[in-house]
C-alpha positions, 0 to 999 in steps of 0.5 A, spaced: 355 072 605 360 077 608 358 084 608 364 089 609 363 097 611 365 102 606 367 109 607 363 111 602 356 109 606 355 115 611 350 110 615 355 105 617 359 110 622 364 106 626 366 109 633 373 107 633 376 107 626 379 113 622 372 113 618 368 113 624 372 119 627 372 123 621 364 122 621 364 124 628 368 130 627 364 132 621 358 132 625 360 136 630 363 141 625 356 141 622 352 142 628 357 148 630 356 152 623 348 151 623 348 155 630 353 160 627 347 164 624 343 164 630 348 168 635 350 175 635 355 174 629 350 174 624 347 180 626 354 183 625 355 180 618 348 183 616 350 190 618 357 190 615 358 193 608 363 195 603 367 202 606 366 208 601 373 210 598 373 216 603 372 211 609 378 206 606 383 212 605 382 215 612 382 208 616 389 206 611 392 213 614 390 212 621 393 205 620 399 207 617 400 213 622 399 207 628 405 203 624 409 209 624 409 210 631 410 203 633 416 203 629 419 209 632 417 206 639 421 200 637 427 204 634 427 208 641 427 202 645 433 199 641 437 205 641 436 206 649 438 199 650 444 199 646 447 206 648 444 207 655 448 201 659 455 204 657 
């Protein structure tokens, strides 16, 4: 009687085969995810909430102003590099 290992049977892990490596990678990933709730990340996620409309508007305004300043500085550097060397 010949018994063949199938990919659908998780109890028959094979070390150097593609299926065995996939099972090992899955086990490592599940172990890392299981530890995720025990650290500092879960505390941050528990404290997080949806911002109010006013908070969102203020954050968007500050971000837009920052992008505008960075764009202006980029243009200024470009302008200086184009016309100063001449």
